[in-house]
Residue frames relative to the residue before (quaternion, step in Angstrom):
aa qw qx qy qz dx dy dz
M 1.0000 0.0000 0.0000 0.0000 0.00 0.00 0.00
K 0.4566 -0.6971 0.4896 0.2566 3.57 -0.97 0.97
A 0.5895 -0.5988 0.4241 0.3379 3.55 -1.12 0.75
S 0.6205 0.5806 -0.3371 0.4052 3.55 1.10 -0.73
R 0.6670 0.4893 -0.3072 0.4704 3.60 1.20 -0.44
I 0.5885 0.5955 -0.3745 0.3984 3.57 1.20 -0.24
A 0.6323 0.5969 -0.3299 0.3675 3.55 0.89 -1.03
P 0.6760 0.4813 -0.3226 0.4552 3.67 0.71 -0.98
L 0.6329 0.5320 -0.3388 0.4490 3.59 0.95 -0.83
A 0.6667 0.5067 -0.2955 0.4599 3.57 0.88 -0.94
L 0.6452 0.5565 -0.3045 0.4259 3.52 1.00 -0.92
Y 0.7351 0.4033 -0.2793 0.4680 3.62 0.62 -0.93
Q 0.6065 0.5348 -0.3691 0.4583 3.61 1.16 -0.44
E 0.6236 0.5287 -0.3257 0.4749 3.54 1.08 -0.79
V 0.6616 0.4998 -0.3108 0.4646 3.57 0.94 -0.87
A 0.6147 0.5459 -0.3284 0.4651 3.60 1.05 -0.79
E 0.6779 0.4926 -0.3026 0.4542 3.56 0.89 -0.89
R 0.6532 0.5105 -0.3162 0.4613 3.60 0.96 -0.83
L 0.6608 0.4723 -0.3116 0.4931 3.64 1.01 -0.76
R 0.5938 0.5773 -0.3437 0.4427 3.58 1.06 -0.73
E 0.6595 0.5048 -0.2899 0.4755 3.57 0.97 -0.95
R 0.6602 0.5151 -0.2965 0.4592 3.58 0.99 -0.88
I 0.6431 0.5091 -0.3108 0.4803 3.55 1.14 -0.70
F 0.6774 0.5039 -0.2895 0.4510 3.57 0.88 -0.94
S 0.6997 0.4524 -0.2627 0.4866 3.55 1.12 -0.72
H 0.4035 -0.7392 0.4198 0.3383 3.56 1.44 -0.12
E 0.2946 0.7047 -0.5652 0.3116 3.53 1.14 0.63
L 0.7002 0.1885 -0.1753 0.6659 3.59 1.30 -0.52
P 0.2067 -0.8233 0.5190 0.1002 3.58 -0.06 1.26
P 0.6694 -0.4746 0.3847 0.4227 3.60 -1.30 0.36
G 0.7850 0.3191 -0.2537 0.4665 3.51 -0.99 0.89
T 0.5197 0.6628 -0.3990 0.3625 3.57 1.34 -0.26
W 0.4086 -0.6768 0.5593 0.2493 3.54 -1.02 0.88
V 0.3207 -0.7435 0.5590 0.1785 3.59 -0.88 1.00
D 0.2380 -0.7714 0.5808 0.1043 3.49 -0.56 1.25
E 0.2785 -0.8097 0.4942 0.1503 3.58 -0.11 1.26
Q 0.6506 0.5151 -0.3326 0.4481 3.56 0.90 -0.84
A 0.6710 0.4821 -0.3130 0.4683 3.62 0.86 -0.94
L 0.6686 0.4985 -0.3209 0.4489 3.59 0.86 -0.77
A 0.6348 0.5236 -0.3363 0.4579 3.60 0.98 -0.78
E 0.6689 0.4885 -0.2941 0.4770 3.53 1.02 -0.81
H 0.6288 0.5400 -0.3258 0.4548 3.59 1.06 -0.79
Y 0.7624 0.3639 -0.2062 0.4937 3.59 0.89 -0.83
G 0.4196 -0.7414 0.4375 0.2879 3.55 1.31 -0.10
I 0.5441 0.5935 -0.4007 0.4373 3.55 1.08 0.87
S 0.5750 -0.5429 0.4658 0.3969 3.50 -1.33 0.05
R 0.6490 -0.5068 0.3947 0.4078 3.57 -1.34 0.17
T 0.5891 0.6211 -0.3914 0.3378 3.66 1.00 -0.61
P 0.7120 0.4107 -0.2965 0.4862 3.69 0.70 -0.88
L 0.5901 0.5572 -0.3748 0.4481 3.59 1.11 -0.59
R 0.6815 0.4810 -0.3031 0.4608 3.63 0.84 -0.89
E 0.6080 0.5405 -0.3473 0.4664 3.58 1.12 -0.68
A 0.6370 0.5330 -0.3049 0.4661 3.53 1.04 -0.90
L 0.6682 0.4964 -0.3087 0.4603 3.62 0.94 -0.85
K 0.6049 0.5426 -0.3594 0.4588 3.55 1.13 -0.61
V 0.6163 0.5414 -0.3383 0.4611 3.60 1.07 -0.71
L 0.6707 0.5082 -0.2596 0.4738 3.52 0.98 -1.02
A 0.6388 0.5299 -0.3125 0.4621 3.52 1.11 -0.74
S 0.6488 0.5249 -0.2992 0.4626 3.54 1.11 -0.75
E 0.6581 0.4861 -0.2731 0.5061 3.53 1.35 -0.50
G 0.5104 -0.6596 0.4089 0.3703 3.55 1.31 -0.25
L 0.5101 0.6887 -0.3956 0.3301 3.57 1.25 0.05
V 0.7611 0.1223 -0.1070 0.6279 3.56 1.21 -0.47
T 0.2805 -0.7443 0.5840 0.1621 3.50 -1.32 0.46
L 0.2353 -0.7725 0.5742 0.1348 3.56 -0.78 1.01
K 0.0922 -0.8144 0.5730 0.0046 3.54 -0.56 1.17
P 0.5017 -0.6783 0.4520 0.2896 3.60 -0.69 1.10
R 0.8652 0.0722 -0.1008 0.4859 3.53 -0.93 1.00
R 0.6845 0.4559 -0.2784 0.4961 3.59 1.27 0.01
G 0.5389 -0.6363 0.4021 0.3781 3.58 1.18 -0.40
C 0.6202 -0.5525 0.4359 0.3464 3.53 -1.33 -0.41
Y 0.0651 -0.7982 0.5988 0.0037 3.59 -0.91 0.92
V 0.5055 -0.5869 0.5296 0.3459 3.55 -1.22 0.58
T 0.5196 -0.6795 0.4305 0.2881 3.58 -0.78 1.11
E 0.2358 -0.7262 0.6283 0.1493 3.54 -1.07 0.81
I 0.1934 -0.7990 0.5644 0.0754 3.54 -0.74 1.10
S 0.2852 -0.7838 0.5343 0.1373 3.54 -0.76 1.12
E 0.6727 -0.4625 0.3684 0.4449 3.55 -1.29 0.08
R 0.6183 0.5299 -0.3496 0.4634 3.55 1.07 -0.73
D 0.6131 0.5378 -0.3535 0.4582 3.60 0.98 -0.80
L 0.6594 0.5051 -0.3205 0.4553 3.60 0.86 -0.93
D 0.6288 0.5366 -0.3462 0.4437 3.57 0.91 -0.89
E 0.7067 0.4782 -0.2610 0.4514 3.55 0.86 -0.98
V 0.6645 0.4958 -0.3089 0.4661 3.58 0.93 -0.85
F 0.6644 0.5024 -0.3045 0.4621 3.60 0.87 -0.88
S 0.6285 0.5414 -0.3439 0.4400 3.56 1.08 -0.74
V 0.6636 0.4836 -0.2936 0.4894 3.53 1.03 -0.88
M 0.6207 0.5471 -0.3372 0.4492 3.58 0.99 -0.80
A 0.6384 0.5402 -0.3246 0.4418 3.58 0.98 -0.85
L 0.6560 0.4996 -0.3048 0.4766 3.55 1.01 -0.84
L 0.6951 0.4956 -0.2762 0.4415 3.57 0.86 -0.95
E 0.7050 0.4518 -0.2760 0.4719 3.53 0.87 -0.96
G 0.5830 0.5696 -0.3584 0.4551 3.53 1.20 -0.69
E 0.6408 0.5251 -0.3149 0.4632 3.58 1.02 -0.83
C 0.6305 0.5351 -0.3348 0.4517 3.56 1.04 -0.83
A 0.6695 0.4981 -0.2996 0.4626 3.58 0.90 -0.91
R 0.6377 0.5231 -0.3272 0.4612 3.59 0.97 -0.83
T 0.6788 0.5146 -0.3023 0.4277 3.55 0.87 -0.99
I 0.7465 0.4037 -0.2704 0.4547 3.62 0.68 -0.94
A 0.5242 0.6394 -0.4189 0.3752 3.62 1.15 -0.47
G 0.7269 0.4447 -0.2307 0.4698 3.53 1.10 -0.77
R 0.8355 0.2127 -0.0910 0.4984 3.59 1.11 -0.41
A 0.3757 0.7324 -0.4987 0.2717 3.60 1.19 0.22
T 0.4212 -0.6779 0.5445 0.2581 3.56 -1.06 0.77
D 0.6587 -0.4897 0.3944 0.4133 3.53 -1.33 0.28
R 0.6359 0.5279 -0.3345 0.4528 3.55 1.02 -0.81
Q 0.6597 0.5034 -0.3173 0.4590 3.60 0.94 -0.81
L 0.6414 0.5112 -0.3221 0.4727 3.56 1.01 -0.76
D 0.6313 0.5232 -0.3280 0.4692 3.58 1.04 -0.78
E 0.6285 0.5295 -0.3361 0.4600 3.58 1.04 -0.74
L 0.6584 0.5034 -0.3072 0.4677 3.57 0.98 -0.84
K 0.6271 0.5339 -0.3242 0.4653 3.58 1.07 -0.77
A 0.6420 0.5216 -0.3126 0.4669 3.54 1.04 -0.81
I 0.6566 0.5024 -0.3061 0.4719 3.56 0.94 -0.81
H 0.6572 0.5085 -0.3108 0.4614 3.51 1.02 -0.86
A 0.5711 0.5654 -0.3757 0.4615 3.60 1.12 -0.53
E 0.6403 0.5112 -0.3332 0.4666 3.57 1.02 -0.71
L 0.6077 0.5400 -0.3393 0.4733 3.54 1.15 -0.70
E 0.6531 0.5123 -0.3166 0.4591 3.57 0.91 -0.83
R 0.6658 0.4979 -0.3062 0.4638 3.61 0.95 -0.80
A 0.6622 0.5026 -0.3072 0.4631 3.53 0.94 -0.87
A 0.6480 0.5173 -0.3178 0.4598 3.59 0.98 -0.86
A 0.6499 0.5190 -0.3251 0.4501 3.58 0.96 -0.86
A 0.7133 0.4332 -0.2278 0.5017 3.60 1.10 -0.72
Q 0.3549 -0.7319 0.4872 0.3177 3.59 1.32 -0.14
D 0.3397 0.7351 -0.4977 0.3106 3.56 1.06 0.80
I 0.2218 -0.8217 0.5110 0.1202 3.56 0.11 1.27
E 0.6586 0.5174 -0.3231 0.4407 3.56 0.90 -0.86
G 0.6620 0.4985 -0.2877 0.4801 3.54 0.96 -0.94
F 0.6287 0.5217 -0.3265 0.4754 3.60 1.02 -0.77
F 0.6428 0.5349 -0.3168 0.4476 3.57 0.93 -0.89
E 0.6725 0.4962 -0.2959 0.4626 3.58 0.91 -0.97
A 0.6662 0.4911 -0.3007 0.4738 3.60 0.97 -0.84
N 0.6154 0.5580 -0.3229 0.4535 3.53 1.09 -0.78
Q 0.6512 0.5068 -0.3005 0.4783 3.53 0.97 -0.94
S 0.6411 0.5438 -0.3007 0.4505 3.58 1.02 -0.84
F 0.6527 0.5309 -0.2969 0.4517 3.54 1.02 -0.95
H 0.6795 0.4858 -0.2703 0.4787 3.54 0.91 -0.96
R 0.6665 0.5115 -0.2990 0.4524 3.51 0.91 -0.97
A 0.6425 0.5130 -0.3405 0.4561 3.64 0.99 -0.77
I 0.6384 0.5146 -0.3356 0.4637 3.61 0.91 -0.81
Q 0.6708 0.4876 -0.3101 0.4650 3.58 0.90 -0.87
E 0.6687 0.4872 -0.3175 0.4633 3.63 0.89 -0.79
F 0.6334 0.5394 -0.3479 0.4322 3.64 0.99 -0.69
T 0.5569 0.5859 -0.4152 0.4175 3.68 1.11 -0.32
D 0.2318 -0.7925 0.5185 0.2220 3.61 1.21 -0.57
N 0.5173 0.5845 -0.4386 0.4454 3.54 1.01 0.83
H 0.2376 -0.8270 0.4919 0.1327 3.59 0.01 1.28
W 0.5861 0.5726 -0.3671 0.4403 3.60 1.14 -0.52
L 0.6550 0.4991 -0.2955 0.4843 3.52 0.96 -0.91
L 0.6551 0.5158 -0.3102 0.4567 3.55 0.90 -0.89
H 0.6375 0.5450 -0.3124 0.4459 3.58 0.98 -0.88
V 0.6920 0.4741 -0.2861 0.4632 3.59 0.83 -0.94
I 0.6316 0.5322 -0.3174 0.4660 3.56 1.03 -0.80
E 0.6501 0.5144 -0.3174 0.4605 3.60 0.95 -0.88
D 0.6554 0.5154 -0.3167 0.4523 3.60 0.91 -0.82
L 0.6472 0.5174 -0.2994 0.4731 3.57 1.01 -0.89
R 0.6533 0.5147 -0.3151 0.4571 3.59 0.97 -0.80
K 0.6079 0.5466 -0.3489 0.4582 3.54 1.13 -0.57
V 0.6419 0.5078 -0.3209 0.4765 3.55 1.05 -0.76
I 0.6234 0.5403 -0.3386 0.4525 3.59 1.00 -0.81
K 0.6365 0.5459 -0.3405 0.4253 3.59 1.03 -0.71
L 0.5454 0.6163 -0.4069 0.3963 3.56 1.20 -0.23
S 0.5577 0.6000 -0.3932 0.4176 3.56 1.25 -0.48
R 0.4681 -0.6835 0.4886 0.2738 3.55 -1.08 0.76
H 0.7010 0.4840 -0.2485 0.4611 3.59 1.24 -0.30
H 0.2001 -0.7635 0.6036 0.1124 3.54 -1.15 0.70
S 0.5017 -0.7034 0.4068 0.2966 3.61 -0.68 1.04
L 0.6374 0.5660 -0.3343 0.4020 3.57 1.03 -0.69
F 0.6337 0.5222 -0.3446 0.4549 3.60 1.22 -0.26
S 0.4957 0.6096 -0.4511 0.4234 3.59 1.28 0.09
E 0.5517 -0.6488 0.4088 0.3279 3.59 -0.86 0.99
G 0.8217 0.1921 -0.1765 0.5068 3.54 -0.85 1.07
R 0.5012 0.6864 -0.4281 0.3072 3.63 1.18 -0.21
L 0.6291 0.5464 -0.3597 0.4198 3.62 0.97 -0.83
E 0.6764 0.4766 -0.3003 0.4745 3.62 0.92 -0.84
Q 0.6252 0.5504 -0.3119 0.4570 3.54 1.06 -0.80
S 0.6624 0.5164 -0.2848 0.4620 3.52 0.97 -1.05
L 0.6259 0.5533 -0.3187 0.4478 3.57 1.04 -0.91
A 0.6720 0.4925 -0.2920 0.4697 3.57 0.89 -0.95
E 0.6309 0.5252 -0.3280 0.4675 3.58 1.06 -0.75
H 0.6500 0.5086 -0.3160 0.4679 3.59 1.02 -0.78
R 0.6151 0.5446 -0.3438 0.4548 3.55 1.02 -0.74
A 0.6645 0.5122 -0.2946 0.4575 3.54 0.96 -0.89
I 0.6477 0.5262 -0.3051 0.4589 3.52 0.97 -0.95
L 0.6531 0.5111 -0.2945 0.4749 3.55 0.92 -1.01
G 0.6377 0.5305 -0.3284 0.4518 3.59 0.93 -0.84
A 0.6648 0.5015 -0.3026 0.4636 3.61 0.95 -0.86
L 0.6540 0.5019 -0.3158 0.4697 3.54 1.01 -0.87
T 0.6539 0.5282 -0.3177 0.4387 3.63 0.95 -0.88
T 0.7291 0.3798 -0.2433 0.5148 3.58 1.01 -0.78
R 0.4150 -0.7478 0.4282 0.2920 3.62 1.36 0.16
D 0.3453 0.7074 -0.5264 0.3213 3.54 1.00 0.93
A 0.2577 -0.8253 0.4852 0.1305 3.58 0.09 1.30
A 0.6694 0.5072 -0.3207 0.4379 3.60 0.84 -0.88
S 0.6692 0.4879 -0.2990 0.4740 3.56 0.95 -0.87
A 0.6189 0.5540 -0.3364 0.4438 3.57 0.96 -0.89
E 0.6724 0.4883 -0.2940 0.4722 3.59 0.86 -0.96
S 0.6850 0.4947 -0.2927 0.4476 3.59 0.82 -1.01
L 0.6693 0.5056 -0.2862 0.4632 3.59 0.96 -0.90
M 0.6562 0.4986 -0.3191 0.4680 3.61 1.00 -0.78
R 0.6222 0.5351 -0.3403 0.4590 3.58 1.02 -0.76
A 0.6711 0.5061 -0.2816 0.4627 3.52 0.93 -0.98
H 0.6111 0.5682 -0.3169 0.4508 3.56 1.10 -0.77
I 0.6736 0.4911 -0.2816 0.4752 3.56 0.94 -0.94
H 0.6725 0.4968 -0.2947 0.4628 3.56 0.98 -0.86
S 0.6004 0.5502 -0.3394 0.4708 3.57 1.18 -0.64
G 0.6167 0.5380 -0.3377 0.4651 3.55 1.09 -0.71
R 0.6474 0.5193 -0.3120 0.4624 3.54 1.01 -0.89
E 0.6496 0.5224 -0.3202 0.4502 3.59 0.93 -0.83
A 0.6367 0.5302 -0.3201 0.4594 3.57 1.05 -0.81
V 0.6360 0.5199 -0.3132 0.4766 3.58 0.99 -0.84
A 0.6518 0.5179 -0.3149 0.4558 3.59 1.02 -0.86
R 0.6305 0.5367 -0.3274 0.4553 3.59 1.04 -0.78
I 0.6530 0.5119 -0.3198 0.4574 3.58 0.94 -0.84
A 0.6649 0.5208 -0.2911 0.4493 3.53 0.97 -1.00
A 0.6518 0.5085 -0.3066 0.4718 3.60 1.05 -0.86
A 0.6429 0.5389 -0.3144 0.4443 3.58 0.98 -0.86
K 0.6865 0.4869 -0.2808 0.4613 3.50 0.94 -0.95
T 0.6168 0.5399 -0.3257 0.4711 3.58 1.11 -0.73
K 0.6647 0.4972 -0.2960 0.4726 3.55 0.96 -0.91
A 0.6427 0.5242 -0.3141 0.4621 3.64 0.99 -0.80
A 0.6687 0.5023 -0.3033 0.4567 3.55 1.04 -0.79
């Protein structure tokens, strides 16, 4: 492959990543019209790599391309969250079931080490630290399945969830509840109880959805 063909590919991927970060941080909130000309000028690029980047984000569900109206950051509804979390529960439950039956001692030790980070963050009421360790715990379980298709779908769904303005860990009591759920999941994995691991993981994902719904309801009531 010629070097001249690599640069454009790297450029639009870099632009996609920068826009992705701005969307996840809500610097570009859901429903925002994406001003292509302003962004192209801001990044000092032509419209071509920008449009390629937007196509990538559209394939991930992060932006919506509307004919004759332009591009908008995707707005995610409560129904969308219900459906996405339901699919996530199925997929992550499958991951837990799969590795419960075949995880190596080294992999289980890695999960125990990550869980120890969860315990430390929870004791310190460090929500950011807990969130990072939580992400690592789930990611490790998914990677241990050695199923890149499953991992790819889960990653895309998690990107859509990030469009929500609410984070489950900010629901009162959710951090402690989540920690208890992780303890139970780890226990099922350690004893290689595949059925329990799957059931507990599904319940854990659904609990996260319920926490997000409580936050949304509280904010709506306050408004």
